[in-house]
C-alpha positions in Angstrom: 0.2 0.1 0.0 1.6 3.3 -1.1 1.9 5.8 1.7 2.2 9.9 1.6 5.4 11.5 1.5 7.3 10.4 4.9 8.4 13.0 7.7 11.4 12.5 9.0 12.7 13.0 12.3 16.4 12.6 12.5 17.8 12.0 16.5 20.4 11.7 18.6 20.4 9.7 21.2 20.1 11.5 25.0 23.5 10.1 26.2 26.7 11.9 27.7 30.4 10.7 28.8 31.7 14.1 29.8 34.0 14.0 26.9 33.2 16.1 24.1 30.7 18.3 26.1 33.4 20.1 27.7 34.6 21.9 24.8 31.2 22.9 23.6 28.1 21.5 21.6 28.7 19.7 18.6 26.1 19.3 15.8 25.3 15.8 14.3 26.8 16.3 10.7 26.1 13.1 9.8 22.6 13.4 10.3 22.6 17.0 8.6 23.9 15.1 5.8 21.1 12.5 5.4 18.5 15.4 6.0 19.7 17.1 3.3 19.7 14.5 0.8 16.3 13.1 2.0 15.0 16.7 1.6 16.1 16.8 -1.9 14.5 13.8 -2.4 10.6 15.4 -1.2 10.9 14.1 2.3 9.8 16.3 4.9 12.7 16.3 7.6 13.4 18.0 11.1 16.4 17.7 13.6 16.1 16.8 17.0 19.4 17.1 18.8 18.5 15.1 22.1 22.2 15.0 23.2 23.3 18.6 22.6 20.1 19.4 24.4 20.8 17.4 27.8 17.3 15.7 27.4 16.0 13.2 29.4 14.3 10.0 28.3 11.0 11.4 29.6 11.7 14.5 27.2 12.5 12.4 24.3 9.2 10.2 24.5 7.4 13.6 25.1 9.0 15.3 22.0 8.4 11.8 19.8 4.5 12.1 21.1 4.3 15.6 20.1 6.2 15.5 16.6 4.5 12.2 15.7 7.0 11.5 12.5 6.4 8.8 10.2 10.2 7.8 10.2 12.6 8.1 13.4 16.2 8.1 12.1 18.8 7.3 14.9 22.6 7.8 14.5 24.6 5.6 16.9 28.3 5.1 18.1 28.9 1.8 20.3 28.5 3.8 23.4 25.1 5.5 22.4 23.3 2.3 21.3 21.7 1.4 24.0 20.1 4.8 24.5 19.3 4.9 20.6 17.5 1.6 21.2 15.5 3.3 23.8 14.5 6.1 21.5 13.7 3.6 18.6 11.5 1.7 21.5 9.9 4.8 22.6 8.9 6.0 19.2 7.2 2.6 18.5 5.2 3.0 21.9 4.1 6.7 20.9 3.4 6.4 17.2 1.7 3.5 15.5 3.1 2.6 12.3 6.3 4.5 12.8 9.5 3.1 10.8 12.3 2.9 13.1 15.8 3.2 11.5 19.2 3.3 13.1 22.6 4.3 11.2 26.5 4.9 12.0 29.5 3.1 12.8 28.2 0.5 15.4 24.6 -0.6 13.5 26.6 -1.0 10.4 28.9 -4.0 11.8 26.8 -5.1 14.6 23.3 -5.1 12.7 22.6 -8.4 13.6 22.7 -7.5 17.6 21.0 -4.2 16.7 18.1 -6.1 15.2 17.6 -8.4 17.9 15.9 -5.7 19.4 12.3 -5.3 17.9 12.5 -1.7 18.7 14.8 -1.4 14.9 12.9 -1.6 11.8 15.8 -1.3 9.7 19.6 -0.6 9.8 21.4 1.5 7.0 25.0 0.3 6.9 27.7 2.8 5.5 26.9 6.0 3.9 23.6 6.9 4.5 22.7 9.9 1.9 21.6 7.3 -0.9 20.5 4.7 1.3 18.6 6.6 3.3 16.6 8.3 -0.1 15.9 4.6 -1.6 15.2 3.0 2.0 12.2 5.5 2.5 11.3 5.4 -1.4 10.9 2.0 -1.0 9.3 2.2 1.8 6.7 4.8 1.2 5.7 3.1 -2.2 5.2 -0.4 -0.5 8.4 -1.6 -2.8 10.7 -4.3 -1.6 13.5 -3.2 0.8 15.6 -6.2 -0.3 16.3 -4.5 -3.8 17.8 -1.3 -2.1 21.6 -1.7 -1.5 23.1 -1.1 2.2 20.3 -2.2 4.4 19.6 -4.8 6.9 16.1 -5.9 8.3 14.2 -8.8 9.5 12.0 -10.5 7.5 10.1 -14.0 8.4 12.4 -14.3 11.3 15.4 -13.8 9.8 17.8 -11.2 9.6 18.3 -10.0 5.6 21.3 -8.0 4.6 21.5 -6.4 1.2 24.9 -6.1 -0.8 27.0 -3.4 0.5 26.4 0.0 -1.2 29.5 1.8 -3.1 30.6 4.9 -1.9 29.3 8.0 -3.1 32.5 9.2 -5.4 32.0 13.1 -5.9 31.2 14.5 -2.4 31.1 17.6 -3.7 27.3 16.9 -4.5 26.3 16.5 -1.0 24.9 19.4 0.5 24.0 19.3 4.8 20.6 20.6 5.7 22.2 23.4 7.8 19.0 25.4 7.8 17.9 22.5 10.0 20.2 23.6 12.8 19.5 25.7 15.8 22.4 27.6 15.6 22.0 29.6 18.8 22.5 26.0 20.6 26.2 25.5 18.9 28.9 27.3 20.5 32.6 26.5 21.4 33.2 27.2 25.3 36.7 28.3 25.0 35.3 31.3 22.7 32.4 32.5 24.7 29.8 34.1 22.2 31.0 32.0 19.4 28.9 29.8 16.7 30.4 26.4 16.2 30.2 24.2 13.0 31.1 20.8 12.5 32.5 20.4 9.0 33.8 17.8 6.7 36.3 18.4 4.0 36.9 14.6 3.3 35.5 10.9 4.1 37.9 8.1 5.2 41.3 7.0 6.7 43.7 4.5 5.1 45.8 3.9 8.1 45.5 0.0 9.6 44.9 1.2 13.2 43.9 -2.0 15.2 41.7 -0.2 17.2 39.5 2.3 15.2 36.4 2.3 13.9 36.6 5.0 11.1 39.3 3.1 8.8 36.9 0.1 9.0 33.5 1.8 8.4 35.4 3.7 5.5 37.4 0.4 4.3 40.8 2.1 4.2 39.2 4.6 1.5 39.9 8.3 1.1 37.8 10.8 -0.8 38.0 14.5 -0.6 35.8 17.7 -1.5 37.4 20.3 -3.4 39.2 22.9 -2.0 37.0 25.4 -3.6 33.5 23.6 -2.8 35.2 23.1 0.8 36.1 27.0 1.4 32.9 28.3 0.0 31.2 26.3 2.8 33.1 27.7 5.3 32.4 31.2 3.7 28.6 30.6 3.4 28.2 29.4 7.0 30.0 32.6 8.0 27.8 35.0 5.8 24.6 32.6 6.4 24.7 31.7 10.2 27.6 33.7 11.7 29.7 30.6 12.2 32.9 31.5 13.4 34.5 28.3 14.7 34.7 25.2 12.8 35.5 21.8 13.7 37.0 19.2 11.1 34.9 16.1 11.2 37.6 14.6 9.1 39.8 11.6 10.4 43.0 13.0 7.8 42.0 16.5 6.2 45.3 16.9 5.1 46.4 13.1 3.2 46.6 15.2 -0.2 49.2 17.5 0.5 48.6 19.6 -3.2 44.6 19.7 -2.2 45.4 21.0 1.6 48.0 23.4 0.7 45.5 24.8 -1.7 42.6 24.9 1.3 45.1 26.6 3.2 46.1 29.2 0.4 41.9 29.9 -0.2 41.4 30.5 3.5 43.8 32.8 3.6 43.0 34.5 0.4 39.2 34.8 1.7 40.6 35.9 5.2 37.0 34.5 6.6 38.3 35.2 10.0 37.0 31.5 11.1 38.9 29.4 13.6 39.8 26.0 12.6 40.2 23.0 14.6 41.3 19.7 13.1 43.0 16.1 13.6 45.7 15.0 11.4 48.4 12.4 11.6 51.6 13.2 12.8 53.2 11.9 9.3 51.3 14.9 8.1 52.7 17.2 10.4 56.0 16.3 9.6 55.6 16.4 6.1 54.1 19.7 6.2 56.6 21.6 8.6 57.2 24.1 5.8 53.3 24.6 5.4 52.6 25.0 9.2 53.1 29.0 9.0 50.3 28.9 6.5 48.3 26.4 8.6 48.1 29.5 11.3 47.4 32.3 8.8 44.5 30.0 7.2 43.2 30.1 10.9 44.0 26.6 12.1 44.3 27.6 16.4 44.0 23.9 17.3 45.5 20.5 16.3 45.2 16.7 17.4 47.5 14.3 16.4 46.7 10.5 17.5 49.9 9.7 19.6 48.5 7.1 21.5 51.4 5.3 23.1 54.8 6.3 23.9 55.9 2.4 23.7 56.9 1.5 20.2 55.8 -2.2 20.9 52.7 -0.8 22.0 52.3 1.3 18.9 53.0 -1.5 16.7 50.1 -3.7 18.4 48.1 -0.9 17.4 49.2 -0.7 14.0 49.6 2.8 14.0 52.7 2.9 11.2 54.7 5.5 13.4 57.9 5.7 15.3 57.7 7.0 19.0 59.8 10.2 18.0 57.7 11.4 15.7 55.0 12.1 17.9 57.3 14.3 19.8 58.7 16.0 17.0 55.3 16.7 15.7 54.0 17.9 18.7 57.0 20.1 18.9 56.3 21.6 15.5 52.5 22.4 16.4 53.6 24.0 19.5 56.3 26.3 17.8 53.8 27.5 15.2 51.4 29.3 17.7 49.0 26.5 17.6 47.4 24.5 20.1 48.4 20.8 20.4 46.5 18.1 21.8 46.9 14.3 22.0 45.7 11.3 23.9 47.3 8.3 25.8 46.1 5.0 25.7 46.3 3.1 28.8 44.9 -0.4 30.1 45.9 -3.1 27.7 46.2 -6.5 28.7 49.5 -6.6 29.3 50.5 -3.3 30.7 51.2 -3.2 34.5 51.2 0.0 36.6 54.6 0.8 36.2 54.1 0.9 32.5 51.4 3.2 33.1 54.0 5.5 35.2 56.4 6.1 32.5 53.4 6.7 30.0 52.4 9.4 32.2 56.3 10.6 32.8 56.9 10.7 29.0 53.3 12.3 28.2 55.2 15.5 30.1 57.9 15.0 28.1 56.4 15.1 25.0 54.7 18.6 26.3 51.3 18.7 24.1 48.9 21.8 25.6 46.3 19.3 26.3 46.6 15.3 26.8 43.9 13.1 27.6 44.3 9.6 29.4 41.9 7.0 28.0 41.0 3.7 28.5 41.2 1.1 25.4 38.2 0.4 24.2 37.2 -2.7 22.6 34.7 -1.6 19.7 33.1 -5.1 19.4 34.0 -5.3 15.6 37.6 -4.0 15.7 40.6 -5.8 14.9 41.6 -5.5 18.1 38.7 -7.4 20.3 39.9 -10.6 19.8 43.3 -9.8 21.5 41.3 -8.5 24.4 37.6 -10.0 24.4 38.8 -12.5 27.4 39.9 -9.2 29.7 36.7 -7.6 29.2 34.4 -7.0 32.1 31.2 -5.6 31.0 29.0 -5.7 27.9 27.4 -2.5 29.0 28.2 -0.2 25.6 27.2 2.8 27.8 30.5 2.3 29.3 32.5 2.1 25.7 33.4 5.6 25.7 36.9 5.9 26.4 36.7 7.3 29.7 35.5 4.4 31.9 37.9 1.0 31.8 36.3 -2.0 30.4 39.6 -4.2 30.2 41.3 -6.0 33.3 44.9 -6.2 33.1 46.6 -9.0 34.0 48.3 -7.6 37.1 45.7 -5.0 37.8 42.1 -4.3 38.3 39.7 -2.0 36.5 39.6 0.2 39.9 43.6 0.5 39.5 43.4 1.5 35.7 41.0 4.1 36.4 43.3 5.5 39.4 46.1 5.5 36.7 44.2 7.4 34.2 43.0 10.2 36.9 46.8 10.1 38.2 47.9 11.1 34.7 45.6 14.1 34.5 46.7 15.1 38.0 50.4 15.0 37.3 50.1 16.4 33.7 48.2 19.4 34.6 49.6 20.0 37.5 53.0 20.2 35.5 51.4 22.4 32.5 49.7 24.5 34.8 52.8 25.3 36.8 54.2 26.8 33.6 51.4 28.9 32.5 53.2 32.3 33.9 55.8 31.6 31.3 53.5 31.1 28.6 52.8 33.5 25.9 49.5 35.6 27.2 47.1 34.1 24.5 48.1 30.2 25.6 47.8 31.6 29.3 44.3 32.4 28.3 43.6 29.6 26.7 45.1 27.2 29.2 43.2 28.7 32.2 39.9 28.7 30.2 40.9 24.9 29.8 41.3 23.7 33.0 38.0 25.6 34.3 35.9 23.8 31.1 37.7 20.4 32.7 36.6 21.1 36.0 32.8 22.4 35.1 31.8 20.3 32.3 33.9 17.2 31.7 33.5 13.9 33.2 36.8 15.1 35.3 35.0 17.8 37.3 34.5 15.4 40.4 37.9 14.7 40.8 39.8 17.5 39.2 39.8 19.9 41.8 40.5 17.5 44.2 43.3 16.8 42.2 45.0 19.6 41.3 47.4 21.0 43.4 47.0 24.7 45.3 49.7 26.3 42.8 48.1 25.1 39.6 44.8 26.5 40.9 46.7 30.1 42.0 48.1 29.8 38.3 44.5 29.3 36.8 43.4 32.5 38.9 40.8 30.3 40.3 42.2 30.5 44.0 43.9 33.7 45.3 
């Protein structure tokens, strides 16, 4: 039976771990891309970012009851999947006949597990723009979902997975539904009054990291938006919505050096006044040593590089294809060009001891990034690393798979012992860093004080950090007299 043109509600689950929230509110770019494609195909689309609004489950239920969409499309990573399933379950209870759809990394690989919960009707596997449109066209017209590539669903008591869909070859053809965004809700806390967008200049990753979800999701491929198209988007976002801070969603925006250099030169030429925050590879920073002055001129103020470990054997296990000394050199280069440097150190592998973790903490101070995060190794159930650590996993509650809460117990330590070492890493690193604040340039002093206040007020560390920080560090921040 043919249905009317469907109304679609794009939803983020009401999940929080205290990680990304500490720096700002981040719009769900993947859903905006799907929304842009669906609207272009004639569907009515609305965005409900329950995560950024810090809505409770009761508020989510009330919103679903009020909006009554024909389709609820939920985007989930591993940690947010349980709450995403709750959203779908509430939609089924409140809206008879609703179609519930789930997509993003976790459902792509764990679709059989997701579909075991009768709350989800269909899983979109891989990129969602073309698959989402064809799914809703087939559903609205009474067509056969089995004819749509990139889906998984239940039929006659068994899971049907259709053939994978090829990646979209030309990213320039995609347009996120920017106007669905309530822009006043998205800001970057270190810049009060800012308007923050998340923008993609490329999709994919060609690295082989054994713990990573992204290189699996993109099948170790990489595609870039053209330099002109990307900079046009930033210019349009500034002119239409006042966006003055942009976080790049890319895993590796700088993979193609010529394209990246063109982007930097265009940003300098147009002088948008937009601050850029990005992640890239250690190798690309070393490669681009001669370009780093252009990074700063183009508005790049903050770079995260994935060092992950200070032990070569661990790096090799992670398949980082990098040398320990390269990470230190990349951070030094970023620091030398008046850019905020950030990295993370992953701890808690089965073979690690307390002494190993103490060495990591000491070397983190030696690496001297402006920001360091000490993270628990997290065993995504579809990652290459999973078989090597699965016997040490202490919980299957995916809400804890957030890089913050240890879920692996090493041979010689308890989970609580790992948690204590992660907190010790923060204490020792930031006590060391904040004691040096008075010797930093004025702009970096301001940033570091702002950073510590954010960690203490908005992050998962807020209940621990004040007690962990020594009085001299708090004094350096201006938090005590």
